[in-house]
C-alpha positions as CSV (number, residue, x, y, z in Angstrom):
1,M,-0.1,0.0,-0.1
2,I,1.1,3.5,-0.7
3,T,-0.2,6.3,1.2
4,F,0.3,10.0,1.5
5,S,-1.5,13.2,2.2
6,L,-2.0,16.5,0.3
7,P,-3.8,19.8,1.4
8,A,-7.1,20.3,0.4
9,E,-6.2,22.8,-2.5
10,T,-7.1,22.9,-6.3
11,R,-3.3,22.9,-6.9
12,S,-2.9,19.6,-5.2
13,A,-4.4,17.8,-8.0
14,G,-1.1,18.5,-10.1
15,Q,1.0,17.6,-7.1
16,A,-1.1,14.2,-6.7
17,R,-0.2,13.3,-10.5
18,R,3.4,13.6,-10.0
19,K,3.5,11.9,-6.6
20,V,1.5,9.0,-7.8
21,A,3.8,8.4,-10.8
22,A,6.9,8.6,-8.4
23,E,5.7,6.6,-5.7
24,L,4.6,3.6,-7.9
25,A,8.0,3.8,-9.6
26,A,9.9,3.7,-6.2
27,S,7.6,0.7,-5.2
28,G,8.9,-1.1,-8.1
29,V,5.7,-1.0,-10.3
30,H,6.5,-0.5,-13.9
31,L,3.5,0.6,-16.1
32,G,2.9,1.5,-19.5
33,Q,2.6,5.0,-20.2
34,D,-1.3,4.9,-21.1
35,E,-1.8,3.2,-17.8
36,E,0.3,5.5,-15.8
37,D,-1.5,8.4,-17.5
38,D,-5.0,6.9,-16.6
39,I,-4.1,6.5,-13.0
40,K,-2.8,9.9,-12.7
41,V,-6.1,11.4,-14.2
42,V,-8.1,9.2,-11.9
43,V,-6.3,10.1,-8.6
44,S,-6.4,13.8,-9.7
45,E,-10.1,13.6,-10.3
46,L,-10.8,12.1,-6.9
47,L,-8.7,14.5,-5.2
48,G,-10.1,17.5,-7.0
49,N,-13.6,16.2,-6.2
50,A,-12.7,15.8,-2.5
51,V,-11.4,19.6,-2.4
52,Q,-14.6,21.0,-4.3
53,H,-17.3,18.8,-2.9
54,G,-15.8,17.1,0.2
55,C,-14.2,20.7,1.6
56,G,-16.3,23.2,-0.2
57,G,-13.2,24.5,-1.9
58,D,-9.7,25.2,-1.0
59,R,-8.9,24.5,2.6
60,P,-5.4,24.2,3.0
61,D,-5.8,23.6,6.8
62,I,-7.2,20.2,5.9
63,Q,-5.2,17.2,4.8
64,L,-6.7,14.6,2.3
65,P,-5.3,11.2,2.5
66,V,-4.6,9.2,-0.7
67,E,-4.2,5.6,-0.8
68,L,-3.1,3.1,-3.6
69,L,-3.4,-0.5,-3.0
70,L,-2.1,-2.9,-5.6
71,T,-3.3,-6.7,-5.4
72,D,-2.3,-8.9,-8.1
73,D,-3.3,-6.9,-11.4
74,V,-6.0,-4.5,-9.8
75,L,-5.1,-1.1,-8.5
76,R,-7.3,0.3,-5.9
77,M,-7.1,4.3,-5.5
78,S,-9.0,6.2,-2.8
79,V,-9.2,9.7,-1.4
80,T,-10.7,10.3,2.1
81,D,-12.3,13.7,2.8
82,P,-14.1,15.0,5.9
83,T,-17.8,15.2,4.4
84,A,-20.0,12.3,4.9
85,V,-22.3,13.0,2.0
86,L,-21.9,10.7,-0.7
87,P,-21.0,11.8,-4.3
88,L,-23.7,12.0,-6.8
89,A,-22.8,11.5,-10.6
90,R,-24.8,13.9,-12.9
91,T,-24.9,14.4,-16.5
92,A,-23.1,17.5,-17.7
93,G,-24.2,19.5,-20.6
94,N,-22.0,20.8,-23.5
95,E,-21.5,24.0,-22.0
96,D,-21.0,22.9,-18.4
97,E,-17.5,23.5,-17.1
98,C,-17.7,21.0,-14.3
99,G,-19.7,17.8,-13.6
100,R,-17.5,15.3,-15.7
101,G,-15.3,14.1,-13.0
102,L,-17.1,11.0,-11.9
103,Q,-18.0,10.3,-15.6
104,L,-14.3,10.4,-16.4
105,V,-13.4,8.1,-13.5
106,A,-16.1,5.7,-14.6
107,A,-14.6,5.6,-18.1
108,L,-11.1,4.8,-17.0
109,T,-11.6,2.2,-14.3
110,T,-13.7,-1.2,-14.0
111,A,-15.3,-0.2,-10.7
112,H,-15.8,3.0,-8.3
113,G,-17.7,3.7,-5.3
114,A,-17.7,5.6,-2.0
115,E,-18.1,4.6,1.5
116,Q,-18.9,6.4,4.7
117,L,-16.6,6.6,7.6
118,D,-17.0,7.9,11.2
119,T,-14.6,11.0,10.0
120,G,-16.3,11.6,6.6
121,K,-16.1,9.4,3.4
122,R,-13.7,7.5,1.3
123,V,-14.0,7.6,-2.4
124,W,-12.6,4.8,-4.5
125,A,-11.8,3.5,-8.0
126,E,-10.4,0.3,-9.0
127,M,-8.4,-0.4,-12.3
128,K,-7.4,-3.7,-13.8
129,L,-3.8,-3.5,-15.2
130,T,-3.2,-4.9,-18.6
131,N,0.6,-4.9,-18.1
132,T,2.3,-7.1,-15.6
133,P,3.7,-4.8,-12.8
134,V,7.1,-5.5,-11.5
135,R,6.8,-6.1,-7.9
136,P,9.9,-5.5,-5.5
137,R,11.3,-8.5,-4.0
138,P,10.2,-9.4,-0.4
139,D,13.9,-8.6,0.9
140,A,13.9,-5.2,-1.2
141,A,13.9,-1.8,0.3
142,T,10.3,-0.9,1.6
143,A,8.4,1.3,-0.8
144,V,7.8,4.7,0.2
145,G,4.2,4.9,1.8
146,E,4.6,1.3,3.2
147,A,5.5,0.5,6.8
148,P,9.3,1.0,7.0
149,R,11.7,-2.0,8.2
150,P,13.3,-0.4,11.3
151,L,17.2,-1.2,11.0
152,V,17.4,-1.4,14.8
153,A,16.9,-3.6,17.9
154,R,15.6,-1.8,20.9
155,F,18.5,-1.3,23.1
156,S,18.2,-1.2,26.8
157,A,21.9,-0.2,27.4
158,P,22.3,3.5,28.3
159,A,24.0,5.9,25.7
160,G,27.8,5.5,25.7
161,H,27.7,1.8,26.9
162,Q,28.0,-1.2,24.6
163,A,25.0,-3.4,24.7
164,S,26.1,-6.9,25.2
165,G,25.9,-9.7,22.5
166,H,24.8,-9.2,19.1
167,C,21.5,-7.5,18.2
168,A,19.7,-8.5,15.0
169,P,17.8,-5.9,13.3
170,A,13.9,-6.1,14.4
171,F,11.9,-5.3,11.5
172,S,8.6,-4.3,13.2
173,P,6.0,-2.4,10.9
174,S,4.4,0.6,12.4
175,T,1.7,2.9,11.0
176,T,2.6,6.3,12.4
177,Y,5.9,8.2,11.7
178,A,6.9,11.7,12.7
179,D,10.0,13.3,11.4
180,D,10.8,12.2,7.9
181,H,9.9,11.1,-1.5
182,P,11.4,10.2,-5.7
183,P,11.1,9.2,-9.2
184,S,13.3,6.0,-9.2
185,S,16.6,5.8,-10.5
186,P,17.4,4.9,-14.2
187,A,17.6,1.4,-15.2
188,P,21.0,-0.2,-14.1
189,T,23.6,0.0,-16.8
190,S,26.5,-1.7,-15.1
191,E,27.1,-4.6,-12.6
192,K,28.1,-2.1,-9.9
193,R,24.6,-0.1,-10.3
194,T,22.8,-3.6,-10.3
195,R,24.4,-4.2,-6.9
196,T,22.9,-1.0,-5.3
197,E,19.2,-0.4,-5.4
198,M,19.2,2.8,-3.2
199,R,21.5,5.1,-5.4
200,R,20.5,8.4,-3.4
201,I,19.9,8.4,0.3
202,A,18.8,11.1,2.5
203,T,18.8,10.6,6.2
204,Y,16.8,12.8,8.4
205,G,15.7,13.2,12.0
206,R,15.3,15.6,14.9
207,P,18.4,17.7,16.1
208,G,20.7,15.5,17.9
209,A,19.2,12.3,16.6
210,G,22.8,11.4,15.0
211,K,21.7,11.6,11.2
212,S,25.2,13.0,10.3
213,T,27.0,10.4,12.4
214,L,25.0,7.7,10.9
215,T,25.5,9.0,7.4
216,G,29.3,9.3,7.8
217,M,29.3,5.7,9.0
218,L,27.2,4.6,6.1
219,Q,29.6,6.2,3.7
220,E,32.4,4.5,5.3
221,Q,30.4,1.1,5.0
222,L,29.6,1.7,1.2
223,T,33.0,2.9,0.2
224,S,34.4,-0.2,1.8
225,R,32.0,-2.3,-0.4
226,G,34.0,-0.8,-3.5
227,L,31.2,1.8,-4.3
228,T,32.0,5.4,-4.9
229,V,30.1,7.8,-2.4
230,V,29.5,11.3,-2.7
231,R,28.2,13.3,0.5
232,I,26.4,16.7,-0.2
233,R,24.9,18.9,2.3
234,L,21.7,20.6,1.3
235,A,22.3,23.2,3.7
236,E,26.0,24.1,2.6
237,P,24.9,27.6,1.2
238,L,23.8,28.4,4.7
239,Y,27.1,27.5,6.3
240,A,28.6,29.6,3.8
241,L,26.5,32.5,4.6
242,Q,27.1,31.8,8.4
243,G,31.0,32.1,7.8
244,T,30.6,35.3,5.6
245,I,28.4,36.8,8.7
246,Y,30.9,35.9,11.3
247,H,33.9,37.1,9.2
248,T,32.1,40.5,8.7
249,A,31.5,40.6,12.4
250,G,35.2,40.0,13.2
251,R,34.6,36.7,14.7
252,K,36.2,33.4,13.8
253,L,34.5,29.9,13.7
254,T,36.4,27.0,15.0
255,G,35.4,24.8,12.1
256,A,33.3,24.4,9.0
257,E,31.0,22.4,10.9
258,Q,30.5,24.7,14.2
259,Q,26.9,26.0,14.1
260,D,25.3,28.9,15.3
261,G,21.8,27.6,15.7
262,Q,19.8,30.7,15.9
263,L,21.6,32.1,12.8
264,L,21.1,29.1,10.6
265,N,17.4,28.9,11.7
266,A,17.0,32.8,10.4
267,L,19.2,32.3,7.2
268,G,17.3,29.1,6.2
269,A,13.8,30.8,6.8
270,H,14.6,34.0,4.9
271,L,16.6,32.3,2.0
272,R,13.3,30.1,1.6
273,R,11.1,33.4,1.8
274,I,12.9,35.0,-0.9
275,N,13.3,31.9,-3.1
276,P,11.7,28.7,-1.7
277,T,13.6,26.6,-4.0
278,A,17.0,28.4,-3.7
279,L,18.5,25.5,-1.5
280,T,17.0,22.7,-3.4
281,D,18.0,24.2,-6.8
282,A,21.6,24.5,-5.8
283,F,21.5,21.0,-4.3
284,A,20.1,19.5,-7.5
285,N,22.9,21.0,-9.5
286,K,25.5,19.4,-7.4
287,V,23.8,16.1,-7.4
288,N,23.6,16.2,-11.2
289,A,27.0,17.3,-11.4
290,A,28.4,14.5,-9.3
291,V,26.3,11.8,-11.1
292,K,27.6,13.2,-14.4
293,Q,31.1,12.8,-13.4
294,E,30.5,9.3,-11.7
295,P,27.4,7.7,-12.9
296,D,27.6,4.7,-10.5
297,A,28.3,7.0,-7.5
298,V,25.8,6.8,-4.4
299,V,24.9,10.2,-3.3
300,L,24.0,10.9,0.3
301,C,22.4,13.8,2.0
302,D,22.2,14.1,5.8
303,D,20.4,17.5,6.3
304,A,16.9,17.1,4.8
305,R,14.3,19.3,6.0
306,A,10.4,19.2,5.8
307,A,10.4,22.0,3.2
308,D,12.8,20.1,0.8
309,I,11.2,16.7,0.9
310,D,9.2,17.0,-2.3
311,A,12.2,18.2,-4.3
312,L,14.4,15.2,-2.9
313,H,11.9,13.0,-3.6
314,D,11.8,14.3,-7.2
315,L,15.4,14.0,-7.3
316,G,15.1,10.1,-6.7
317,F,16.1,10.1,-3.2
318,S,15.2,7.3,-0.7
319,F,14.8,8.2,2.9
320,V,16.0,6.9,6.1
321,Q,14.8,8.1,9.6
322,V,17.2,8.4,12.4
323,W,15.4,8.6,15.7
324,A,16.6,9.1,19.3
325,P,14.4,9.9,22.5
326,D,14.2,13.5,23.6
327,D,16.4,13.3,26.6
328,L,19.1,11.7,24.5
329,R,19.1,14.1,21.8
330,A,19.3,17.0,24.2
331,H,22.3,15.5,25.9
332,R,24.0,14.9,22.4
333,K,23.1,18.6,21.4
334,A,24.7,20.0,24.6
335,R,28.0,18.2,23.8
336,R,28.1,19.4,20.3
337,G,29.6,23.1,21.1
338,D,27.1,24.9,19.2
339,L,27.4,28.7,19.4
340,T,23.9,29.0,20.0
341,P,21.0,26.2,20.2
342,G,18.7,26.0,17.2
343,D,14.9,26.3,18.1
344,E,13.3,22.9,17.6
345,N,10.0,24.8,17.2
346,H,11.1,27.0,14.3
347,P,9.6,26.7,11.0
348,T,12.7,25.4,9.4
349,E,12.7,22.6,11.8
350,A,9.1,21.1,11.2
351,A,8.6,17.6,11.6
352,I,8.9,15.5,8.7
353,T,6.0,13.0,8.5
354,I,6.7,11.0,5.3
355,T,7.0,7.2,5.5
356,P,10.9,6.4,5.2
357,Q,12.2,3.3,3.6
358,Y,14.2,2.3,6.8
359,R,14.0,3.7,10.4
360,V,17.3,3.5,12.6
361,E,16.8,3.9,16.3
362,N,19.8,5.5,17.7
363,T,19.6,4.9,21.4
364,G,23.1,3.0,22.0
365,S,26.9,3.5,21.8
366,L,28.6,4.6,18.7
367,E,29.8,1.1,18.1
368,M,26.3,-0.1,18.2
369,L,25.3,2.7,15.7
370,R,28.2,1.6,13.4
371,V,26.6,-1.9,13.6
372,R,23.4,-0.5,12.3
373,A,25.3,1.6,9.7
374,A,26.8,-1.7,8.4
375,E,23.3,-3.5,8.4
376,L,21.8,-0.5,6.4
377,A,24.7,-0.7,3.9
378,A,24.1,-4.5,3.5
379,E,20.4,-3.8,2.8
380,V,20.7,-1.1,0.3
381,T,23.3,-3.2,-1.5
382,R,21.6,-6.2,-2.0
């Protein structure tokens, strides 16, 4: 099953078309162009009807859940809205500008309908696929929208201590995720590319969770397996601006990684205000340049933010969530030596609520996190 939510806005129909295509591709479902186009039309019509009739027009404060479920050769698509009144199909005249949504859905699908829920209704449609979809192997990376397979055991050892014995990863599905989507990579062109299914990986998590540390360990593990790895920071321009401001102020930073959290929060917010895609455009240029130079490179990013997720998704990134409890995160942040602490409630630190491919719980020692990095490297290089 693939699930995601979009705001109840007319413009979300276009975003739904792009997201559906990307999600299906990322899930290993390969479709003919006509079928893919029909699916995108159906989902956008369902979403458009939910906005217009289920919400009474644009209501960006309302999120509309979208679900796609593939069973054998039947794809079921649905959109849920907060109004319990069931849709009523009507015949549109030649001069009517609307009223053809359900007619179009009926023409493109084999079955459609609606069901009332306690919180509204779900409108659905089913399409029988004539092409044979390519489904992911059971041991392949979990598709975006499915429950992730957490690469982690739940350790009882406190931070800074080695847990005794070997803890195998516990892949326990969950249905809710807070904190942290992509067209799939091109078809493999070499043996090295065949070995690695996840060519672009973005780690994310709340400050102090250990995403940069895990990414560094993952880079070491992938390199030791003979892969070329390029690590690119999405926020690199912000650190450059921070350095310029400190130089202008007559103060020195002790290193390129030193952070003035309050300043970085403000710089990120204002840069996105002036140009929402400034950071992601610069990042995309670096990614494309790196892949052009080394087509088989694995690209790692360790600083994804909620505002950047759609752009990373469109660039083909898979996602790994790094999680740690709040008290442990606070302890790690206090030892980081930041010039000022960042505000976790700042808009630039908004929680990422997509479903990741993998989830790593960083609740043990550095050595235990290194074990998790090795397990993650083994998973993505199957």
